[in-house]
PyMOL Python script that loads the backbone (N, CA, C, O; Angstrom):
from pymol import cmd

cmd.read_pdbstr("""\
ATOM      1  N   MET A   1     -59.864  26.948 -17.085  1.00  0.00           N
ATOM      2  CA  MET A   1     -59.029  27.293 -18.475  1.00  0.00           C
ATOM      3  C   MET A   1     -56.974  27.630 -17.943  1.00  0.00           C
ATOM      4  O   MET A   1     -56.382  28.412 -17.199  1.00  0.00           O
ATOM      5  N   LEU A   2     -56.581  26.461 -18.906  1.00  0.00           N
ATOM      6  CA  LEU A   2     -55.448  26.192 -18.547  1.00  0.00           C
ATOM      7  C   LEU A   2     -54.276  27.433 -18.095  1.00  0.00           C
ATOM      8  O   LEU A   2     -54.789  27.955 -17.106  1.00  0.00           O
ATOM      9  N   ASN A   3     -53.743  27.714 -18.207  1.00  0.00           N
ATOM     10  CA  ASN A   3     -52.624  28.761 -17.476  1.00  0.00           C
ATOM     11  C   ASN A   3     -51.191  28.731 -18.288  1.00  0.00           C
ATOM     12  O   ASN A   3     -50.150  28.295 -17.795  1.00  0.00           O
ATOM     13  N   PRO A   4     -51.291  29.162 -19.350  1.00  0.00           N
ATOM     14  CA  PRO A   4     -49.858  28.841 -20.699  1.00  0.00           C
ATOM     15  C   PRO A   4     -48.648  29.021 -19.724  1.00  0.00           C
ATOM     16  O   PRO A   4     -47.658  28.312 -19.908  1.00  0.00           O
ATOM     17  N   ASN A   5     -48.668  30.103 -18.497  1.00  0.00           N
ATOM     18  CA  ASN A   5     -47.497  30.107 -17.701  1.00  0.00           C
ATOM     19  C   ASN A   5     -47.280  28.522 -16.733  1.00  0.00           C
ATOM     20  O   ASN A   5     -46.270  27.859 -16.499  1.00  0.00           O
ATOM     21  N   SER A   6     -48.209  28.402 -16.485  1.00  0.00           N
ATOM     22  CA  SER A   6     -48.276  26.951 -15.119  1.00  0.00           C
ATOM     23  C   SER A   6     -47.029  25.812 -16.245  1.00  0.00           C
ATOM     24  O   SER A   6     -45.989  25.370 -15.756  1.00  0.00           O
ATOM     25  N   ASN A   7     -47.371  25.581 -17.469  1.00  0.00           N
ATOM     26  CA  ASN A   7     -46.288  24.962 -18.044  1.00  0.00           C
ATOM     27  C   ASN A   7     -45.008  25.079 -18.217  1.00  0.00           C
ATOM     28  O   ASN A   7     -44.104  24.243 -18.222  1.00  0.00           O
ATOM     29  N   LEU A   8     -45.029  26.417 -18.386  1.00  0.00           N
ATOM     30  CA  LEU A   8     -43.918  26.823 -18.671  1.00  0.00           C
ATOM     31  C   LEU A   8     -42.750  26.980 -16.999  1.00  0.00           C
ATOM     32  O   LEU A   8     -41.524  27.078 -16.951  1.00  0.00           O
ATOM     33  N   GLU A   9     -43.543  26.954 -16.101  1.00  0.00           N
ATOM     34  CA  GLU A   9     -42.851  27.228 -14.315  1.00  0.00           C
ATOM     35  C   GLU A   9     -42.844  25.745 -14.462  1.00  0.00           C
ATOM     36  O   GLU A   9     -41.746  25.198 -14.361  1.00  0.00           O
ATOM     37  N   LEU A  10     -43.915  24.991 -14.690  1.00  0.00           N
ATOM     38  CA  LEU A  10     -43.762  23.243 -14.055  1.00  0.00           C
ATOM     39  C   LEU A  10     -42.067  23.057 -15.012  1.00  0.00           C
ATOM     40  O   LEU A  10     -41.115  22.773 -14.286  1.00  0.00           O
ATOM     41  N   ILE A  11     -41.799  23.201 -16.387  1.00  0.00           N
ATOM     42  CA  ILE A  11     -40.782  22.810 -17.325  1.00  0.00           C
ATOM     43  C   ILE A  11     -39.121  23.860 -16.665  1.00  0.00           C
ATOM     44  O   ILE A  11     -37.933  23.545 -16.597  1.00  0.00           O
ATOM     45  N   SER A  12     -39.778  24.957 -16.354  1.00  0.00           N
ATOM     46  CA  SER A  12     -38.773  25.448 -15.474  1.00  0.00           C
ATOM     47  C   SER A  12     -38.275  24.876 -14.305  1.00  0.00           C
ATOM     48  O   SER A  12     -37.070  25.037 -14.115  1.00  0.00           O
ATOM     49  N   GLU A  13     -38.905  24.247 -13.477  1.00  0.00           N
ATOM     50  CA  GLU A  13     -38.535  23.450 -11.657  1.00  0.00           C
ATOM     51  C   GLU A  13     -38.368  22.132 -12.347  1.00  0.00           C
ATOM     52  O   GLU A  13     -37.679  21.440 -11.597  1.00  0.00           O
ATOM     53  N   GLN A  14     -38.682  21.457 -13.439  1.00  0.00           N
ATOM     54  CA  GLN A  14     -37.895  20.506 -13.739  1.00  0.00           C
ATOM     55  C   GLN A  14     -36.464  20.561 -14.195  1.00  0.00           C
ATOM     56  O   GLN A  14     -35.640  19.690 -13.916  1.00  0.00           O
ATOM     57  N   LEU A  15     -36.199  21.691 -14.949  1.00  0.00           N
ATOM     58  CA  LEU A  15     -35.125  21.731 -15.192  1.00  0.00           C
ATOM     59  C   LEU A  15     -34.244  22.151 -14.189  1.00  0.00           C
ATOM     60  O   LEU A  15     -33.274  21.395 -14.134  1.00  0.00           O
ATOM     61  N   LYS A  16     -34.201  23.150 -13.295  1.00  0.00           N
ATOM     62  CA  LYS A  16     -33.758  23.422 -11.950  1.00  0.00           C
ATOM     63  C   LYS A  16     -33.493  22.168 -11.227  1.00  0.00           C
ATOM     64  O   LYS A  16     -32.502  21.976 -10.522  1.00  0.00           O
ATOM     65  N   GLN A  17     -34.427  21.337 -11.444  1.00  0.00           N
ATOM     66  CA  GLN A  17     -34.093  19.885 -10.272  1.00  0.00           C
ATOM     67  C   GLN A  17     -33.291  18.959 -11.502  1.00  0.00           C
ATOM     68  O   GLN A  17     -32.745  17.976 -11.002  1.00  0.00           O
ATOM     69  N   MET A  18     -33.127  19.050 -12.819  1.00  0.00           N
ATOM     70  CA  MET A  18     -32.246  18.377 -13.497  1.00  0.00           C
ATOM     71  C   MET A  18     -30.936  19.236 -13.220  1.00  0.00           C
ATOM     72  O   MET A  18     -30.145  18.406 -12.774  1.00  0.00           O
ATOM     73  N   ILE A  19     -30.673  19.749 -13.234  1.00  0.00           N
ATOM     74  CA  ILE A  19     -29.389  21.074 -13.237  1.00  0.00           C
ATOM     75  C   ILE A  19     -29.319  20.931 -11.535  1.00  0.00           C
ATOM     76  O   ILE A  19     -28.357  21.695 -11.458  1.00  0.00           O
ATOM     77  N   SER A  20     -29.492  20.678 -10.560  1.00  0.00           N
ATOM     78  CA  SER A  20     -29.368  20.315  -8.889  1.00  0.00           C
ATOM     79  C   SER A  20     -28.717  18.748  -9.600  1.00  0.00           C
ATOM     80  O   SER A  20     -27.581  18.761 -10.074  1.00  0.00           O
ATOM     81  N   MET A  21     -29.372  17.734  -9.608  1.00  0.00           N
ATOM     82  CA  MET A  21     -28.886  16.135 -10.309  1.00  0.00           C
ATOM     83  C   MET A  21     -27.458  16.210 -10.910  1.00  0.00           C
ATOM     84  O   MET A  21     -26.528  15.428 -10.710  1.00  0.00           O
ATOM     85  N   VAL A  22     -27.487  17.378 -11.733  1.00  0.00           N
ATOM     86  CA  VAL A  22     -26.234  17.385 -12.620  1.00  0.00           C
ATOM     87  C   VAL A  22     -24.675  17.922 -11.701  1.00  0.00           C
ATOM     88  O   VAL A  22     -23.536  17.465 -11.793  1.00  0.00           O
ATOM     89  N   ASP A  23     -25.166  18.950 -10.913  1.00  0.00           N
ATOM     90  CA  ASP A  23     -24.476  19.487  -9.723  1.00  0.00           C
ATOM     91  C   ASP A  23     -23.888  18.498  -9.282  1.00  0.00           C
ATOM     92  O   ASP A  23     -22.682  18.445  -9.520  1.00  0.00           O
ATOM     93  N   TYR A  24     -24.552  17.312  -8.449  1.00  0.00           N
ATOM     94  CA  TYR A  24     -24.176  16.840  -7.496  1.00  0.00           C
ATOM     95  C   TYR A  24     -23.770  15.583  -7.830  1.00  0.00           C
ATOM     96  O   TYR A  24     -23.181  14.851  -7.035  1.00  0.00           O
ATOM     97  N   MET A  25     -24.109  15.209  -9.214  1.00  0.00           N
ATOM     98  CA  MET A  25     -23.183  14.229 -10.018  1.00  0.00           C
ATOM     99  C   MET A  25     -21.663  14.421 -10.028  1.00  0.00           C
ATOM    100  O   MET A  25     -20.767  13.651  -9.680  1.00  0.00           O
ATOM    101  N   LYS A  26     -21.633  15.307 -10.382  1.00  0.00           N
ATOM    102  CA  LYS A  26     -20.725  16.252 -10.780  1.00  0.00           C
ATOM    103  C   LYS A  26     -19.527  16.563  -9.384  1.00  0.00           C
ATOM    104  O   LYS A  26     -18.317  16.336  -9.386  1.00  0.00           O
ATOM    105  N   ALA A  27     -20.396  17.159  -8.250  1.00  0.00           N
ATOM    106  CA  ALA A  27     -19.501  16.351  -6.932  1.00  0.00           C
ATOM    107  C   ALA A  27     -19.305  15.785  -6.751  1.00  0.00           C
ATOM    108  O   ALA A  27     -18.117  15.799  -6.429  1.00  0.00           O
ATOM    109  N   GLU A  28     -20.034  14.337  -6.623  1.00  0.00           N
ATOM    110  CA  GLU A  28     -19.636  13.093  -6.321  1.00  0.00           C
ATOM    111  C   GLU A  28     -18.356  12.434  -7.410  1.00  0.00           C
ATOM    112  O   GLU A  28     -17.325  11.855  -7.067  1.00  0.00           O
ATOM    113  N   GLN A  29     -18.710  12.669  -8.437  1.00  0.00           N
ATOM    114  CA  GLN A  29     -17.985  12.097  -9.940  1.00  0.00           C
ATOM    115  C   GLN A  29     -15.741  13.024  -9.157  1.00  0.00           C
ATOM    116  O   GLN A  29     -14.672  12.447  -8.957  1.00  0.00           O
ATOM    117  N   ILE A  30     -16.164  14.561  -9.013  1.00  0.00           N
ATOM    118  CA  ILE A  30     -15.081  15.020  -8.264  1.00  0.00           C
ATOM    119  C   ILE A  30     -14.332  13.863  -6.895  1.00  0.00           C
ATOM    120  O   ILE A  30     -13.196  13.390  -6.948  1.00  0.00           O
ATOM    121  N   LYS A  31     -15.528  13.595  -5.566  1.00  0.00           N
ATOM    122  CA  LYS A  31     -14.968  13.115  -4.766  1.00  0.00           C
ATOM    123  C   LYS A  31     -14.621  11.638  -5.038  1.00  0.00           C
ATOM    124  O   LYS A  31     -13.963  11.079  -4.160  1.00  0.00           O
ATOM    125  N   ASN A  32     -14.909  11.047  -5.942  1.00  0.00           N
ATOM    126  CA  ASN A  32     -14.605   9.998  -6.793  1.00  0.00           C
ATOM    127  C   ASN A  32     -13.282   9.789  -6.725  1.00  0.00           C
ATOM    128  O   ASN A  32     -12.710   8.866  -6.145  1.00  0.00           O
ATOM    129  N   ILE A  33     -12.615  11.051  -7.596  1.00  0.00           N
ATOM    130  CA  ILE A  33     -11.681  10.625  -8.321  1.00  0.00           C
ATOM    131  C   ILE A  33     -10.527  11.166  -7.219  1.00  0.00           C
ATOM    132  O   ILE A  33      -9.388  11.077  -7.676  1.00  0.00           O
ATOM    133  N   VAL A  34     -10.581  11.540  -6.282  1.00  0.00           N
ATOM    134  CA  VAL A  34     -10.126  12.395  -5.200  1.00  0.00           C
ATOM    135  C   VAL A  34      -9.615  10.858  -4.115  1.00  0.00           C
ATOM    136  O   VAL A  34      -8.489  10.569  -3.710  1.00  0.00           O
ATOM    137  N   ARG A  35     -10.814  10.191  -3.921  1.00  0.00           N
ATOM    138  CA  ARG A  35     -10.960   8.964  -3.748  1.00  0.00           C
ATOM    139  C   ARG A  35      -9.548   7.444  -4.357  1.00  0.00           C
ATOM    140  O   ARG A  35      -8.633   6.695  -4.015  1.00  0.00           O
ATOM    141  N   ASP A  36     -10.492   7.955  -5.519  1.00  0.00           N
ATOM    142  CA  ASP A  36      -9.072   7.148  -6.289  1.00  0.00           C
ATOM    143  C   ASP A  36      -8.098   7.514  -6.351  1.00  0.00           C
ATOM    144  O   ASP A  36      -7.317   6.563  -6.348  1.00  0.00           O
ATOM    145  N   ASN A  37      -7.443   8.748  -6.435  1.00  0.00           N
ATOM    146  CA  ASN A  37      -6.006   9.067  -6.293  1.00  0.00           C
ATOM    147  C   ASN A  37      -5.534   8.809  -5.075  1.00  0.00           C
ATOM    148  O   ASN A  37      -4.321   8.633  -4.961  1.00  0.00           O
ATOM    149  N   TYR A  38      -6.338   8.739  -3.987  1.00  0.00           N
ATOM    150  CA  TYR A  38      -5.683   8.412  -2.582  1.00  0.00           C
ATOM    151  C   TYR A  38      -5.509   6.856  -2.488  1.00  0.00           C
ATOM    152  O   TYR A  38      -4.367   6.550  -2.145  1.00  0.00           O
ATOM    153  N   LEU A  39      -6.241   5.931  -2.678  1.00  0.00           N
ATOM    154  CA  LEU A  39      -6.409   4.867  -2.705  1.00  0.00           C
ATOM    155  C   LEU A  39      -5.120   4.422  -3.858  1.00  0.00           C
ATOM    156  O   LEU A  39      -4.240   3.668  -3.442  1.00  0.00           O
ATOM    157  N   THR A  40      -5.065   4.879  -5.180  1.00  0.00           N
ATOM    158  CA  THR A  40      -3.826   4.583  -6.243  1.00  0.00           C
ATOM    159  C   THR A  40      -2.595   4.879  -5.132  1.00  0.00           C
ATOM    160  O   THR A  40      -1.836   3.913  -5.203  1.00  0.00           O
ATOM    161  N   ASP A  41      -2.207   5.642  -4.340  1.00  0.00           N
ATOM    162  CA  ASP A  41      -1.316   6.443  -3.844  1.00  0.00           C
ATOM    163  C   ASP A  41      -1.104   5.415  -2.541  1.00  0.00           C
ATOM    164  O   ASP A  41       0.001   5.249  -2.024  1.00  0.00           O
ATOM    165  N   HIS A  42      -2.102   4.871  -2.169  1.00  0.00           N
ATOM    166  CA  HIS A  42      -1.795   3.840  -1.211  1.00  0.00           C
ATOM    167  C   HIS A  42      -1.193   2.741  -1.532  1.00  0.00           C
ATOM    168  O   HIS A  42      -0.138   2.199  -1.202  1.00  0.00           O
ATOM    169  N   GLU A  43      -2.131   2.487  -2.301  1.00  0.00           N
ATOM    170  CA  GLU A  43      -1.158   1.217  -3.105  1.00  0.00           C
ATOM    171  C   GLU A  43      -0.106   1.022  -3.633  1.00  0.00           C
ATOM    172  O   GLU A  43       0.399  -0.066  -3.912  1.00  0.00           O
ATOM    173  N   ARG A  44       0.343   2.179  -3.828  1.00  0.00           N
ATOM    174  CA  ARG A  44       1.896   2.488  -4.751  1.00  0.00           C
ATOM    175  C   ARG A  44       2.833   2.398  -3.089  1.00  0.00           C
ATOM    176  O   ARG A  44       3.936   1.864  -2.970  1.00  0.00           O
ATOM    177  N   ARG A  45       2.213   2.923  -2.192  1.00  0.00           N
ATOM    178  CA  ARG A  45       3.583   2.724  -0.688  1.00  0.00           C
ATOM    179  C   ARG A  45       3.200   1.681   0.092  1.00  0.00           C
ATOM    180  O   ARG A  45       3.853   1.514   1.122  1.00  0.00           O
ATOM    181  N   ILE A  46       2.087   0.756  -0.200  1.00  0.00           N
ATOM    182  CA  ILE A  46       1.939  -0.702   0.062  1.00  0.00           C
ATOM    183  C   ILE A  46       3.308  -1.430  -0.515  1.00  0.00           C
ATOM    184  O   ILE A  46       4.252  -2.005   0.027  1.00  0.00           O
ATOM    185  N   THR A  47       2.885  -1.066  -2.125  1.00  0.00           N
ATOM    186  CA  THR A  47       3.614  -2.206  -2.774  1.00  0.00           C
ATOM    187  C   THR A  47       5.342  -2.011  -2.376  1.00  0.00           C
ATOM    188  O   THR A  47       6.161  -2.908  -2.179  1.00  0.00           O
ATOM    189  N   ALA A  48       5.571  -0.363  -2.335  1.00  0.00           N
ATOM    190  CA  ALA A  48       6.734   0.009  -1.797  1.00  0.00           C
ATOM    191  C   ALA A  48       7.484  -0.699  -0.881  1.00  0.00           C
ATOM    192  O   ALA A  48       8.532  -1.338  -0.974  1.00  0.00           O
ATOM    193  N   ASN A  49       6.466  -0.369   0.336  1.00  0.00           N
ATOM    194  CA  ASN A  49       6.789  -1.350   1.061  1.00  0.00           C
ATOM    195  C   ASN A  49       6.825  -2.362   1.318  1.00  0.00           C
ATOM    196  O   ASN A  49       7.739  -2.449   2.139  1.00  0.00           O
ATOM    197  N   GLU A  50       6.306  -3.529   1.123  1.00  0.00           N
ATOM    198  CA  GLU A  50       6.250  -4.961   0.672  1.00  0.00           C
ATOM    199  C   GLU A  50       7.323  -4.932  -0.466  1.00  0.00           C
ATOM    200  O   GLU A  50       7.680  -6.097  -0.287  1.00  0.00           O
ATOM    201  N   GLU A  51       8.078  -4.530  -1.448  1.00  0.00           N
ATOM    202  CA  GLU A  51       9.408  -4.485  -1.569  1.00  0.00           C
ATOM    203  C   GLU A  51      10.336  -4.298  -0.433  1.00  0.00           C
ATOM    204  O   GLU A  51      10.718  -5.362   0.055  1.00  0.00           O
ATOM    205  N   SER A  52      10.696  -3.462  -0.008  1.00  0.00           N
ATOM    206  CA  SER A  52      11.302  -3.157   0.722  1.00  0.00           C
ATOM    207  C   SER A  52      11.765  -4.099   2.194  1.00  0.00           C
ATOM    208  O   SER A  52      12.853  -4.370   2.704  1.00  0.00           O
ATOM    209  N   ILE A  53      10.130  -4.460   2.592  1.00  0.00           N
ATOM    210  CA  ILE A  53      10.204  -5.859   3.632  1.00  0.00           C
ATOM    211  C   ILE A  53      11.078  -7.080   2.878  1.00  0.00           C
ATOM    212  O   ILE A  53      11.893  -7.804   3.450  1.00  0.00           O
ATOM    213  N   ASP A  54      10.708  -7.135   1.441  1.00  0.00           N
ATOM    214  CA  ASP A  54      11.103  -8.288   0.860  1.00  0.00           C
ATOM    215  C   ASP A  54      12.869  -8.208   0.826  1.00  0.00           C
ATOM    216  O   ASP A  54      13.477  -9.229   1.146  1.00  0.00           O
ATOM    217  N   TYR A  55      13.590  -7.062   0.460  1.00  0.00           N
ATOM    218  CA  TYR A  55      14.362  -6.860   0.036  1.00  0.00           C
ATOM    219  C   TYR A  55      15.409  -7.090   1.589  1.00  0.00           C
ATOM    220  O   TYR A  55      16.356  -7.864   1.727  1.00  0.00           O
ATOM    221  N   LEU A  56      14.792  -6.063   2.664  1.00  0.00           N
ATOM    222  CA  LEU A  56      15.634  -6.703   4.299  1.00  0.00           C
ATOM    223  C   LEU A  56      15.422  -8.351   4.926  1.00  0.00           C
ATOM    224  O   LEU A  56      16.215  -8.990   5.617  1.00  0.00           O
ATOM    225  N   LEU A  57      14.062  -8.763   4.413  1.00  0.00           N
ATOM    226  CA  LEU A  57      13.837 -10.101   4.622  1.00  0.00           C
ATOM    227  C   LEU A  57      15.279 -10.797   3.884  1.00  0.00           C
ATOM    228  O   LEU A  57      15.942 -11.512   4.636  1.00  0.00           O
ATOM    229  N   SER A  58      15.683 -10.654   2.750  1.00  0.00           N
ATOM    230  CA  SER A  58      16.554 -11.380   1.932  1.00  0.00           C
ATOM    231  C   SER A  58      17.818 -10.982   2.518  1.00  0.00           C
ATOM    232  O   SER A  58      18.438 -11.905   3.047  1.00  0.00           O
ATOM    233  N   LYS A  59      18.280  -9.989   2.550  1.00  0.00           N
ATOM    234  CA  LYS A  59      19.281  -9.435   3.073  1.00  0.00           C
ATOM    235  C   LYS A  59      19.694 -10.301   4.764  1.00  0.00           C
ATOM    236  O   LYS A  59      20.760 -10.761   5.173  1.00  0.00           O
ATOM    237  N   ASP A  60      18.533 -10.243   5.304  1.00  0.00           N
ATOM    238  CA  ASP A  60      18.701 -11.121   6.957  1.00  0.00           C
ATOM    239  C   ASP A  60      19.263 -12.307   6.650  1.00  0.00           C
ATOM    240  O   ASP A  60      20.364 -12.744   6.984  1.00  0.00           O
ATOM    241  N   LYS A  61      18.142 -12.951   5.768  1.00  0.00           N
ATOM    242  CA  LYS A  61      19.061 -14.374   5.146  1.00  0.00           C
ATOM    243  C   LYS A  61      20.568 -14.429   4.440  1.00  0.00           C
ATOM    244  O   LYS A  61      21.215 -15.474   4.518  1.00  0.00           O
ATOM    245  N   GLU A  62      21.069 -13.337   3.791  1.00  0.00           N
ATOM    246  CA  GLU A  62      22.478 -13.397   4.051  1.00  0.00           C
ATOM    247  C   GLU A  62      23.189 -13.174   4.701  1.00  0.00           C
ATOM    248  O   GLU A  62      24.351 -13.462   4.414  1.00  0.00           O
ATOM    249  N   ARG A  63      22.936 -12.655   5.705  1.00  0.00           N
ATOM    250  CA  ARG A  63      23.545 -12.304   7.046  1.00  0.00           C
ATOM    251  C   ARG A  63      23.563 -13.287   8.119  1.00  0.00           C
ATOM    252  O   ARG A  63      24.329 -13.354   9.080  1.00  0.00           O
ATOM    253  N   GLU A  64      22.451 -14.146   7.749  1.00  0.00           N
ATOM    254  CA  GLU A  64      22.270 -15.228   8.235  1.00  0.00           C
ATOM    255  C   GLU A  64      23.239 -16.883   7.546  1.00  0.00           C
ATOM    256  O   GLU A  64      23.392 -18.011   8.013  1.00  0.00           O
ATOM    257  N   TYR A  65      23.672 -16.221   6.307  1.00  0.00           N
ATOM    258  CA  TYR A  65      23.959 -17.269   6.027  1.00  0.00           C
ATOM    259  C   TYR A  65      25.931 -17.096   6.093  1.00  0.00           C
ATOM    260  O   TYR A  65      26.731 -18.024   6.211  1.00  0.00           O
ATOM    261  N   TYR A  66      26.192 -15.835   5.989  1.00  0.00           N
ATOM    262  CA  TYR A  66      27.060 -15.118   6.463  1.00  0.00           C
ATOM    263  C   TYR A  66      28.219 -15.495   7.679  1.00  0.00           C
ATOM    264  O   TYR A  66      29.420 -15.762   7.634  1.00  0.00           O
ATOM    265  N   LYS A  67      27.102 -15.358   8.910  1.00  0.00           N
ATOM    266  CA  LYS A  67      27.121 -15.731  10.321  1.00  0.00           C
ATOM    267  C   LYS A  67      27.829 -17.120  10.092  1.00  0.00           C
ATOM    268  O   LYS A  67      29.042 -17.328  10.057  1.00  0.00           O
ATOM    269  N   ASP A  68      26.816 -18.009   9.947  1.00  0.00           N
ATOM    270  CA  ASP A  68      27.137 -18.973   9.867  1.00  0.00           C
ATOM    271  C   ASP A  68      27.926 -20.057   9.530  1.00  0.00           C
ATOM    272  O   ASP A  68      28.109 -21.197   9.956  1.00  0.00           O
ATOM    273  N   ARG A  69      28.514 -19.051   8.246  1.00  0.00           N
ATOM    274  CA  ARG A  69      30.022 -19.610   7.429  1.00  0.00           C
ATOM    275  C   ARG A  69      31.089 -18.773   8.376  1.00  0.00           C
ATOM    276  O   ARG A  69      32.011 -19.486   8.771  1.00  0.00           O
ATOM    277  N   ASN A  70      31.145 -17.279   8.852  1.00  0.00           N
ATOM    278  CA  ASN A  70      32.104 -17.315   9.589  1.00  0.00           C
ATOM    279  C   ASN A  70      32.429 -18.077  10.589  1.00  0.00           C
ATOM    280  O   ASN A  70      33.582 -18.365  10.909  1.00  0.00           O
ATOM    281  N   GLU A  71      31.097 -18.555  11.304  1.00  0.00           N
ATOM    282  CA  GLU A  71      31.572 -19.529  12.891  1.00  0.00           C
ATOM    283  C   GLU A  71      32.111 -20.997  12.171  1.00  0.00           C
ATOM    284  O   GLU A  71      32.963 -21.692  12.723  1.00  0.00           O
ATOM    285  N   GLU A  72      31.563 -21.317  11.018  1.00  0.00           N
ATOM    286  CA  GLU A  72      31.956 -22.708  10.101  1.00  0.00           C
ATOM    287  C   GLU A  72      33.841 -22.360  10.023  1.00  0.00           C
ATOM    288  O   GLU A  72      34.590 -23.273  10.371  1.00  0.00           O
ATOM    289  N   LEU A  73      34.335 -21.256   9.638  1.00  0.00           N
ATOM    290  CA  LEU A  73      35.383 -20.825   9.272  1.00  0.00           C
ATOM    291  C   LEU A  73      36.320 -20.976  10.444  1.00  0.00           C
ATOM    292  O   LEU A  73      37.403 -21.557  10.504  1.00  0.00           O
ATOM    293  N   GLU A  74      35.580 -20.250  11.448  1.00  0.00           N
ATOM    294  CA  GLU A  74      36.474 -19.966  12.800  1.00  0.00           C
ATOM    295  C   GLU A  74      36.476 -21.269  13.506  1.00  0.00           C
ATOM    296  O   GLU A  74      37.612 -21.742  13.506  1.00  0.00           O
ATOM    297  N   PHE A  75      35.663 -21.968  14.070  1.00  0.00           N
ATOM    298  CA  PHE A  75      35.866 -23.866  14.257  1.00  0.00           C
ATOM    299  C   PHE A  75      36.635 -24.529  12.743  1.00  0.00           C
ATOM    300  O   PHE A  75      36.783 -25.741  12.900  1.00  0.00           O
ATOM    301  N   ARG A  76      36.997 -24.201  11.768  1.00  0.00           N
ATOM    302  CA  ARG A  76      38.014 -24.822  11.172  1.00  0.00           C
ATOM    303  C   ARG A  76      39.523 -24.461  11.605  1.00  0.00           C
ATOM    304  O   ARG A  76      40.555 -25.090  11.374  1.00  0.00           O
ATOM    305  N   GLN A  77      39.360 -23.428  12.205  1.00  0.00           N
ATOM    306  CA  GLN A  77      40.892 -22.642  12.249  1.00  0.00           C
ATOM    307  C   GLN A  77      41.279 -23.018  13.320  1.00  0.00           C
ATOM    308  O   GLN A  77      42.472 -23.281  13.466  1.00  0.00           O
ATOM    309  N   ASN A  78      40.144 -23.177  14.632  1.00  0.00           N
ATOM    310  CA  ASN A  78      40.824 -23.285  15.975  1.00  0.00           C
ATOM    311  C   ASN A  78      39.462 -24.133  16.567  1.00  0.00           C
ATOM    312  O   ASN A  78      38.496 -23.597  17.109  1.00  0.00           O
ATOM    313  N   PRO A  79      39.606 -25.336  16.366  1.00  0.00           N
ATOM    314  CA  PRO A  79      38.508 -26.237  16.269  1.00  0.00           C
ATOM    315  C   PRO A  79      38.588 -27.127  18.081  1.00  0.00           C
ATOM    316  O   PRO A  79      37.925 -28.133  18.334  1.00  0.00           O
ATOM    317  N   TYR A  80      39.556 -26.427  19.118  1.00  0.00           N
ATOM    318  CA  TYR A  80      38.918 -26.465  20.001  1.00  0.00           C
ATOM    319  C   TYR A  80      39.104 -25.052  20.611  1.00  0.00           C
ATOM    320  O   TYR A  80      39.668 -24.123  20.034  1.00  0.00           O
ATOM    321  N   SER A  81      38.485 -25.001  22.019  1.00  0.00           N
ATOM    322  CA  SER A  81      37.771 -24.020  22.703  1.00  0.00           C
ATOM    323  C   SER A  81      38.771 -23.402  23.683  1.00  0.00           C
ATOM    324  O   SER A  81      39.673 -24.210  23.901  1.00  0.00           O
ATOM    325  N   GLN A  82      38.936 -22.196  24.384  1.00  0.00           N
ATOM    326  CA  GLN A  82      39.639 -21.620  24.765  1.00  0.00           C
ATOM    327  C   GLN A  82      40.208 -22.870  26.291  1.00  0.00           C
ATOM    328  O   GLN A  82      41.386 -23.070  26.585  1.00  0.00           O
ATOM    329  N   ASP A  83      39.018 -23.501  26.991  1.00  0.00           N
ATOM    330  CA  ASP A  83      39.873 -24.662  27.861  1.00  0.00           C
ATOM    331  C   ASP A  83      40.430 -25.978  27.490  1.00  0.00           C
ATOM    332  O   ASP A  83      40.736 -26.955  28.173  1.00  0.00           O
ATOM    333  N   GLY A  84      40.482 -25.722  26.132  1.00  0.00           N
ATOM    334  CA  GLY A  84      41.094 -27.081  25.679  1.00  0.00           C
ATOM    335  C   GLY A  84      40.214 -28.149  24.798  1.00  0.00           C
ATOM    336  O   GLY A  84      40.557 -28.907  23.890  1.00  0.00           O
ATOM    337  N   ASP A  85      39.174 -27.954  25.310  1.00  0.00           N
ATOM    338  CA  ASP A  85      38.007 -28.911  25.069  1.00  0.00           C
ATOM    339  C   ASP A  85      37.712 -28.823  23.167  1.00  0.00           C
ATOM    340  O   ASP A  85      37.789 -27.777  22.522  1.00  0.00           O
ATOM    341  N   ALA A  86      37.378 -30.185  22.588  1.00  0.00           N
ATOM    342  CA  ALA A  86      36.940 -30.259  21.593  1.00  0.00           C
ATOM    343  C   ALA A  86      35.635 -29.274  21.607  1.00  0.00           C
ATOM    344  O   ALA A  86      35.001 -29.191  22.659  1.00  0.00           O
ATOM    345  N   ASN A  87      35.127 -28.358  20.203  1.00  0.00           N
ATOM    346  CA  ASN A  87      34.288 -27.557  19.864  1.00  0.00           C
ATOM    347  C   ASN A  87      33.284 -28.394  19.338  1.00  0.00           C
ATOM    348  O   ASN A  87      32.096 -28.071  19.327  1.00  0.00           O
ATOM    349  N   CYS A  88      33.653 -29.295  18.970  1.00  0.00           N
ATOM    350  CA  CYS A  88      32.374 -30.253  18.972  1.00  0.00           C
ATOM    351  C   CYS A  88      32.089 -30.954  19.993  1.00  0.00           C
ATOM    352  O   CYS A  88      31.147 -31.712  19.762  1.00  0.00           O
ATOM    353  N   ASN A  89      32.540 -31.034  21.130  1.00  0.00           N
ATOM    354  CA  ASN A  89      32.171 -31.277  22.435  1.00  0.00           C
ATOM    355  C   ASN A  89      30.971 -30.254  23.320  1.00  0.00           C
ATOM    356  O   ASN A  89      30.420 -30.790  24.281  1.00  0.00           O
ATOM    357  N   SER A  90      30.649 -29.013  23.024  1.00  0.00           N
ATOM    358  CA  SER A  90      30.490 -28.293  23.386  1.00  0.00           C
ATOM    359  C   SER A  90      29.138 -28.066  22.975  1.00  0.00           C
ATOM    360  O   SER A  90      28.546 -27.049  23.337  1.00  0.00           O
TER     361      SER A  90
END
""", "prot")
cmd.dss("prot")
cmd.show_as("cartoon", "prot")
cmd.util.cbc("prot")
cmd.orient("prot")
């Protein structure tokens, strides 16, 4: 003869397992949210660094242009070196 409590015990055990699985899934979901937030912040910092690098590279090109331009203007102002030779021969 079947014990009526055995069905209830089986159902109770299955419910406990389901609750445990839901708790595990919630914990994994929280871990994923934390990871997503970390990755989003990391990607934001990478983008900011890339923008800073691009800005610095553009400023370096600008600096190089002005340095070359300054040398050109100095040459036009004084086409001879200190020893009297033409700068174009050095």
